[in-house]
C-alpha positions as CSV (number, residue, x, y, z in Angstrom):
1,X,75.3,92.9,95.3
2,X,78.7,94.4,95.9
3,X,80.6,94.6,99.2
4,X,80.2,98.1,100.8
5,X,77.3,99.2,98.5
6,X,75.1,99.6,101.5
7,X,77.7,101.3,103.7
8,X,76.5,104.3,105.6
9,X,79.4,105.4,107.7
10,X,80.6,107.9,105.1
11,X,82.8,110.6,106.6
12,X,82.7,108.9,110.0
13,X,85.0,106.3,108.4
14,X,87.6,109.0,107.7
15,X,87.5,110.1,111.4
16,X,88.0,106.4,112.3
17,X,91.0,106.2,109.9
18,X,92.6,109.2,111.7
19,X,91.9,107.6,115.1
20,X,93.4,104.2,114.0
21,X,96.5,105.8,112.6
22,X,97.0,108.1,115.6
23,X,96.7,105.2,118.0
24,X,99.1,103.2,115.8
25,X,101.7,106.0,116.3
26,X,101.5,108.0,113.1
27,X,103.3,111.3,113.4
28,X,100.9,112.9,110.9
29,X,97.7,112.0,109.0
30,X,96.1,113.8,106.1
31,X,93.0,113.0,104.2
32,X,92.0,114.8,100.9
33,X,89.0,114.4,98.7
34,X,90.1,115.0,95.0
35,X,86.7,115.7,93.6
36,X,87.6,116.1,89.9
37,X,89.5,112.8,89.9
38,X,86.9,111.1,92.1
39,X,89.6,110.0,94.5
40,X,90.3,110.0,98.2
41,X,93.9,110.3,99.2
42,X,95.1,109.2,102.7
43,X,98.7,110.1,103.6
44,X,100.5,109.4,106.9
45,X,103.9,109.3,108.4
46,X,105.0,106.5,110.7
47,X,108.6,106.4,112.1
48,X,109.9,108.4,109.2
49,X,108.1,106.4,106.5
50,X,105.6,108.3,104.5
51,X,102.7,106.4,103.1
52,X,100.1,107.4,100.4
53,X,96.9,105.5,99.7
54,X,94.5,106.3,96.9
55,X,91.0,105.0,96.4
56,X,88.7,105.8,93.5
57,X,85.0,106.4,93.9
58,X,84.7,106.5,90.1
59,X,86.2,103.1,89.9
60,X,83.8,101.7,92.5
61,X,80.9,103.5,90.7
62,X,81.8,102.0,87.3
63,X,81.8,98.5,88.8
64,X,78.5,99.2,90.6
65,X,77.0,100.2,87.3
66,X,78.0,96.9,85.8
67,X,76.4,95.0,88.6
68,X,73.3,97.3,88.6
69,X,72.9,98.5,85.0
70,X,70.3,101.2,84.2
71,X,67.0,99.7,82.8
72,X,63.4,100.6,82.6
73,X,62.8,99.6,86.2
74,X,65.4,102.0,87.5
75,X,64.2,105.1,89.4
76,X,64.8,108.4,87.6
77,X,66.9,109.1,84.6
78,X,70.1,107.4,83.5
79,X,72.0,110.5,84.8
80,X,70.3,110.0,88.2
81,X,71.3,106.4,88.2
82,X,74.9,107.3,87.4
83,X,74.9,110.0,90.0
84,X,73.6,107.5,92.6
85,X,76.4,105.1,91.6
86,X,79.0,107.8,92.3
87,X,77.4,108.7,95.7
88,X,77.5,105.0,96.7
89,X,81.1,104.8,95.5
90,X,82.1,107.8,97.6
91,X,80.7,106.3,100.8
92,X,82.0,102.8,100.0
93,X,85.6,103.9,99.5
94,X,85.7,105.6,102.8
95,X,84.7,102.4,104.5
96,X,87.0,100.3,102.3
97,X,90.0,102.4,103.2
98,X,89.1,102.3,106.9
99,X,88.8,98.5,106.9
100,X,91.9,98.0,104.9
101,X,94.0,100.3,107.1
102,X,92.5,98.7,110.2
103,X,93.4,95.3,108.8
104,X,97.0,96.2,108.0
105,X,97.6,97.9,111.3
106,X,96.1,94.9,113.2
107,X,98.4,92.5,111.2
108,X,101.4,94.6,112.2
109,X,100.4,94.8,115.8
110,X,99.8,91.0,116.0
111,X,103.2,90.3,114.3
112,X,101.7,88.9,111.1
113,X,103.5,91.5,109.0
114,X,106.0,94.2,109.6
115,X,105.3,97.8,108.6
116,X,107.2,97.6,105.3
117,X,105.4,94.4,104.2
118,X,102.0,95.8,105.1
119,X,102.5,99.1,103.2
120,X,105.3,98.4,100.8
121,X,103.5,99.5,97.6
122,X,102.2,102.7,99.2
123,X,105.5,103.9,100.8
124,X,106.4,107.3,99.3
125,X,109.8,107.8,97.7
126,X,111.7,111.1,97.7
127,X,110.4,112.0,94.3
128,X,106.8,111.8,95.5
129,X,105.9,108.5,93.8
130,X,104.9,105.4,95.7
131,X,107.1,102.3,95.4
132,X,104.3,100.7,93.4
133,X,104.2,103.6,90.9
134,X,108.0,103.4,90.6
135,X,108.1,99.7,90.0
136,X,105.2,99.6,87.5
137,X,106.8,102.5,85.5
138,X,110.3,101.0,85.5
139,X,111.9,99.9,82.3
140,X,112.9,96.5,83.6
141,X,109.2,95.7,84.4
142,X,108.2,96.6,80.9
143,X,111.0,94.4,79.4
144,X,110.0,91.5,81.6
145,X,106.3,91.9,80.5
146,X,107.4,91.7,76.9
147,X,109.3,88.4,77.3
């Protein structure tokens, strides 16, 4: 069994994300389903800092299929089983994002973290990449990994 595999909140979780971020003081919030990539993208702005979060329903589905492989007892065809995994992944990532954002915002409000510590990797740079994307693509990181 995987966490969130029985989640049912689906799109309601996205509404909750907007409510959490609005209450937190976000100046803007945008949520986009990127169907071809199997991703959900949440972006918001808080006190001039732009943040971008991505979650992959395909990634969740792939892990779900490892935990629940197709076999002779599975209902339907292998394609049906894979389609079910993707549907479960789509619902799960909405709930995962909601809970992660709620946790980070709560940590900030309670003084456990400041905004930058909570969202550092997801803060957008002027070139449109996140800090995480910038750091992981940097030459110095590749050089350090080789040593």
